[in-house]
C-alpha positions as CSV (number, residue, x, y, z in Angstrom):
1,X,-28.1,-31.6,11.6
2,X,-26.9,-30.8,7.6
3,X,-30.5,-30.5,6.9
4,X,-31.7,-27.8,9.7
5,X,-28.6,-26.2,8.8
6,X,-29.6,-25.9,5.2
7,X,-33.3,-24.5,6.3
8,X,-31.4,-21.8,7.8
9,X,-30.1,-20.6,4.8
10,X,-33.3,-20.7,2.8
11,X,-35.1,-18.7,5.3
12,X,-32.7,-15.8,5.2
13,X,-32.9,-12.8,3.1
14,X,-30.5,-10.4,2.0
15,X,-26.8,-10.5,1.9
16,X,-24.3,-8.1,3.7
17,X,-20.7,-7.5,3.3
18,X,-18.4,-6.4,6.0
19,X,-14.7,-5.7,5.7
20,X,-12.3,-4.9,8.3
21,X,-9.1,-3.7,7.6
22,X,-5.9,-2.9,9.5
23,X,-7.4,0.5,10.3
24,X,-9.5,-0.8,13.3
25,X,-12.3,0.4,11.5
26,X,-15.5,-1.9,10.4
27,X,-17.6,-1.1,7.6
28,X,-20.8,-2.7,5.9
29,X,-20.8,-2.8,2.2
30,X,-23.8,-2.6,-0.4
31,X,-23.2,-5.7,-2.2
32,X,-24.4,-4.2,-5.3
33,X,-21.8,-1.9,-5.8
34,X,-19.2,-1.8,-2.8
35,X,-19.7,1.2,-1.3
36,X,-19.8,1.9,2.2
37,X,-23.5,1.8,4.0
38,X,-21.8,2.4,7.6
39,X,-18.5,2.5,9.3
40,X,-17.9,1.5,12.9
41,X,-16.2,2.8,15.8
42,X,-12.3,2.4,15.6
43,X,-11.2,-0.7,17.6
44,X,-8.1,0.6,17.9
45,X,-6.1,-1.7,15.1
46,X,-6.7,-4.7,13.0
47,X,-10.2,-5.3,13.0
48,X,-9.6,-8.5,11.1
49,X,-11.2,-11.2,13.0
50,X,-14.8,-10.7,11.3
51,X,-17.6,-13.2,11.9
52,X,-21.6,-13.3,11.3
53,X,-24.1,-15.4,13.0
54,X,-27.7,-16.8,11.7
55,X,-29.3,-13.6,13.0
56,X,-27.1,-11.4,11.0
57,X,-25.2,-10.2,14.2
58,X,-21.8,-9.0,13.2
59,X,-18.5,-9.9,16.1
60,X,-15.6,-8.0,15.1
61,X,-12.0,-9.3,16.9
62,X,-9.1,-6.5,16.9
63,X,-5.6,-6.0,18.1
64,X,-6.4,-5.3,21.3
65,X,-8.1,-8.7,22.4
66,X,-11.6,-7.9,22.4
67,X,-13.8,-8.9,20.7
68,X,-17.4,-6.5,20.2
69,X,-21.0,-7.6,18.8
70,X,-22.1,-5.7,16.2
71,X,-25.8,-4.4,15.3
72,X,-25.9,-4.6,11.9
73,X,-28.5,-1.5,11.3
74,X,-25.7,0.9,12.4
75,X,-22.5,-1.1,13.3
76,X,-23.0,0.2,16.9
77,X,-21.5,-2.1,20.0
78,X,-23.7,-4.2,21.8
79,X,-21.1,-5.7,24.2
80,X,-17.3,-6.2,24.5
81,X,-16.0,-9.4,25.5
82,X,-13.3,-9.8,28.3
83,X,-9.3,-8.9,27.5
84,X,-8.1,-11.9,25.9
85,X,-4.5,-10.5,24.8
86,X,-3.1,-9.5,21.8
87,X,-4.6,-10.1,18.0
88,X,-8.2,-11.3,18.4
89,X,-7.9,-12.4,14.8
90,X,-9.8,-15.8,14.7
91,X,-13.3,-15.2,14.7
92,X,-16.1,-17.4,13.8
93,X,-19.8,-18.2,14.5
94,X,-21.3,-21.9,14.9
95,X,-25.0,-22.7,13.6
96,X,-26.5,-22.0,16.9
97,X,-24.7,-18.4,17.1
98,X,-21.9,-19.4,19.7
99,X,-18.8,-17.3,19.1
100,X,-15.4,-18.8,19.1
101,X,-12.2,-16.7,19.4
102,X,-8.6,-17.7,18.9
103,X,-5.8,-15.2,19.9
104,X,-2.3,-14.8,20.0
105,X,-2.1,-17.1,23.3
106,X,-2.6,-20.2,21.3
107,X,-6.2,-20.7,23.1
108,X,-9.7,-21.1,21.6
109,X,-12.3,-19.6,23.7
110,X,-15.8,-20.3,23.1
111,X,-18.5,-17.4,24.0
112,X,-22.2,-17.2,24.9
113,X,-23.9,-14.4,22.1
114,X,-26.1,-13.0,24.8
115,X,-23.1,-10.8,26.7
116,X,-19.4,-12.4,25.3
117,X,-18.8,-14.4,28.6
118,X,-16.5,-17.2,28.0
119,X,-17.9,-21.1,28.8
120,X,-14.8,-22.7,27.8
121,X,-11.1,-22.0,27.1
122,X,-8.9,-24.4,25.1
123,X,-5.6,-26.3,25.9
124,X,-2.5,-24.1,24.9
125,X,-1.5,-24.6,21.3
126,X,1.3,-22.8,20.7
127,X,1.2,-19.3,19.6
128,X,-1.6,-17.3,17.2
129,X,-4.3,-19.4,17.1
130,X,-5.8,-17.6,14.2
131,X,-7.4,-20.5,11.9
132,X,-10.8,-21.3,12.5
133,X,-13.4,-23.0,10.8
134,X,-16.9,-24.8,11.7
135,X,-18.1,-27.8,10.1
136,X,-22.4,-28.4,9.7
137,X,-21.7,-30.4,13.2
138,X,-21.1,-27.9,15.1
139,X,-17.2,-29.2,15.3
140,X,-14.6,-26.7,15.5
141,X,-11.1,-26.5,13.5
142,X,-8.2,-24.6,14.7
143,X,-4.6,-23.9,12.8
144,X,-2.1,-22.1,14.5
145,X,1.7,-21.2,14.2
146,X,3.1,-24.8,14.4
147,X,1.1,-26.0,11.6
148,X,-1.0,-28.5,12.8
149,X,-4.5,-28.4,12.6
150,X,-7.2,-30.0,15.4
151,X,-10.4,-30.4,16.0
152,X,-12.0,-30.0,18.9
153,X,-15.0,-30.8,20.4
154,X,-17.6,-28.0,20.2
155,X,-19.1,-29.1,24.3
156,X,-15.9,-28.7,26.0
157,X,-13.0,-27.7,24.0
158,X,-11.2,-31.0,24.2
159,X,-9.1,-32.3,20.9
160,X,-10.6,-34.9,19.0
161,X,-7.6,-35.2,16.5
162,X,-4.6,-33.7,15.6
163,X,-3.7,-33.7,11.9
164,X,0.3,-33.9,10.5
165,X,2.6,-31.3,10.1
166,X,1.9,-28.6,7.1
167,X,4.1,-26.2,7.7
168,X,4.4,-22.9,10.0
169,X,0.8,-21.0,10.1
170,X,-1.9,-23.1,9.4
171,X,-3.9,-19.8,9.5
172,X,-6.3,-20.8,6.4
173,X,-9.2,-22.9,7.5
174,X,-12.7,-23.4,6.3
175,X,-15.4,-26.3,5.4
176,X,-17.6,-27.2,3.1
177,X,-21.0,-28.1,3.2
178,X,-19.8,-31.9,3.6
179,X,-17.9,-31.3,6.7
180,X,-14.5,-31.4,5.0
181,X,-12.0,-29.4,5.7
182,X,-9.3,-27.3,4.1
183,X,-6.1,-25.7,5.4
184,X,-4.0,-23.3,3.6
185,X,-0.5,-22.9,5.1
186,X,2.9,-20.7,4.9
187,X,4.0,-23.0,1.8
188,X,1.4,-21.7,-0.2
189,X,-0.4,-25.1,-0.7
190,X,-4.5,-26.1,0.1
191,X,-4.8,-29.2,1.5
192,X,-8.2,-31.0,1.8
193,X,-8.7,-32.8,5.0
194,X,-10.7,-35.8,6.5
195,X,-12.9,-34.8,8.7
196,X,-13.3,-38.5,10.5
197,X,-9.2,-38.4,11.2
198,X,-7.4,-35.3,9.7
199,X,-5.7,-37.3,6.7
200,X,-4.9,-35.8,3.9
201,X,-7.3,-36.4,0.8
202,X,-5.4,-34.3,-1.9
203,X,-2.6,-31.4,-1.7
204,X,-3.2,-28.2,-4.3
205,X,-0.3,-27.0,-6.6
206,X,1.9,-24.3,-5.4
207,X,0.6,-21.3,-5.3
208,X,3.6,-19.3,-3.9
209,X,3.3,-18.7,0.1
210,X,1.1,-18.0,2.3
211,X,-2.7,-19.6,1.8
212,X,-4.1,-17.9,4.0
213,X,-7.0,-16.8,2.1
214,X,-9.8,-19.6,2.1
215,X,-13.5,-19.9,1.3
216,X,-16.3,-22.4,0.3
217,X,-19.3,-21.6,-1.5
218,X,-22.8,-23.8,-1.2
219,X,-22.0,-25.8,-4.4
220,X,-18.3,-27.2,-2.5
221,X,-16.1,-25.1,-4.8
222,X,-13.3,-23.8,-3.0
223,X,-11.0,-20.4,-3.2
224,X,-8.0,-19.8,-2.0
225,X,-5.9,-16.4,-1.7
226,X,-2.4,-16.7,-1.4
227,X,0.9,-13.8,-1.1
228,X,0.8,-13.1,-4.7
229,X,-2.8,-11.4,-4.7
230,X,-4.2,-14.0,-6.7
231,X,-7.5,-15.4,-5.8
232,X,-7.8,-19.3,-7.5
233,X,-10.9,-21.5,-7.4
234,X,-10.3,-25.2,-6.8
235,X,-12.3,-28.3,-8.0
236,X,-12.8,-29.9,-4.1
237,X,-12.9,-33.5,-5.8
238,X,-8.7,-32.8,-6.7
239,X,-7.6,-29.7,-5.9
240,X,-7.3,-28.5,-9.7
241,X,-7.2,-25.0,-10.2
242,X,-10.6,-23.9,-12.5
243,X,-9.6,-20.2,-12.8
244,X,-7.0,-17.6,-11.3
245,X,-7.9,-14.1,-10.9
246,X,-6.1,-11.4,-11.8
247,X,-3.6,-9.9,-9.2
248,X,-5.0,-7.7,-6.6
249,X,-1.6,-6.9,-5.2
250,X,-0.3,-9.0,-2.3
251,X,-1.9,-11.2,0.6
252,X,-5.4,-11.7,-0.7
253,X,-6.2,-13.5,2.5
254,X,-9.6,-11.7,3.1
255,X,-12.0,-14.3,1.6
256,X,-16.0,-15.3,1.6
257,X,-18.5,-16.1,-0.3
258,X,-22.5,-15.2,-0.5
259,X,-25.4,-17.3,-1.1
260,X,-25.7,-16.3,-4.8
261,X,-21.7,-17.7,-5.3
262,X,-20.4,-14.6,-5.8
263,X,-16.8,-14.0,-4.1
264,X,-15.3,-11.3,-2.3
265,X,-11.6,-10.8,-1.7
266,X,-9.9,-8.3,0.3
267,X,-6.1,-7.7,0.0
268,X,-3.1,-5.9,1.1
269,X,-3.9,-2.9,-0.8
270,X,-6.9,-2.5,1.6
271,X,-9.6,-2.5,-1.2
272,X,-12.4,-5.6,-1.4
273,X,-13.4,-6.8,-4.7
274,X,-16.6,-9.0,-6.1
275,X,-15.6,-11.7,-8.1
276,X,-17.7,-13.6,-10.6
277,X,-17.5,-17.2,-9.8
278,X,-17.6,-18.3,-13.3
279,X,-14.5,-16.8,-14.3
280,X,-12.8,-14.7,-11.6
281,X,-13.4,-11.5,-13.2
282,X,-14.1,-8.3,-11.2
283,X,-17.5,-7.2,-10.7
284,X,-16.5,-4.0,-8.4
285,X,-13.9,-2.6,-6.2
286,X,-14.4,-0.7,-2.9
287,X,-13.0,2.2,-1.7
288,X,-9.4,2.1,0.0
289,X,-9.9,1.4,3.5
290,X,-6.0,1.6,4.1
291,X,-4.1,-1.5,4.1
292,X,-4.6,-5.0,4.2
293,X,-8.6,-5.4,4.2
294,X,-8.5,-9.1,5.3
295,X,-11.3,-9.4,7.3
296,X,-14.5,-9.9,4.9
297,X,-17.3,-12.0,6.1
298,X,-21.1,-11.7,4.4
299,X,-24.5,-12.7,6.2
300,X,-24.8,-15.7,4.2
301,X,-24.6,-18.0,7.2
302,X,-23.8,-21.7,6.1
303,X,-22.7,-23.4,9.3
304,X,-19.6,-24.8,7.7
305,X,-18.4,-21.6,7.0
306,X,-19.0,-18.2,5.3
């Protein structure tokens, strides 16, 4: 399955960057300079749940509890899902294009990409199932307000394992190309988990609090954004910090990588920055999109995350 996923990456051409902010709009950004190519319709408020599928379609979840499929060429809406309640902030796609959404009711839904219909709904995990990730073998990981991470079977949403308790708000989740899981919680630390049983392999230093921005590049490096507005590049072997970026205000919780390893960071100030992966320096800064540009995704699809 991993080899199949890698073939998907190698045939993907070009790169697109998308940003969702508190104002309810989704923007497509030019990766060369951060300029806005298009702006979607207004989806109400808080369009920070963003994902891309292997064919480049964009999925946006907003405060109103709906998920929309957007045309990447112009941002027009192709379909709108059922209403899942408030805050559809957890949105991801798997390598086959299926969509998973986590909302405030603590449940995860698997959606059909053709029409947005619900294929299954998971058990209730409490509230705020906003941390979602997918590994190369299609397994789904969900982190909720209770501080636990659960591994779900993609065929029916059943729970395979539940991790130890990591504190509140396990909303930072990503997977690397080998299937390892990384979780960031309110205590400001990142943990690497064994996908077979959820055990902790390492725990990073304390990065202040709310390490909810996480991404992996294709070389396995981990990027973490926390409440202090800084992004750190972590060594996947032990969690040590390779570099720390400049401070971008507060809450650098929108993180994504592209196929060339560049990092995109959205923060509470409403701006997105493109960072050099070698040292974390800023290449460009986008326009101000209001506040809380925490929905950042690229069209680089890696199966194990974006």
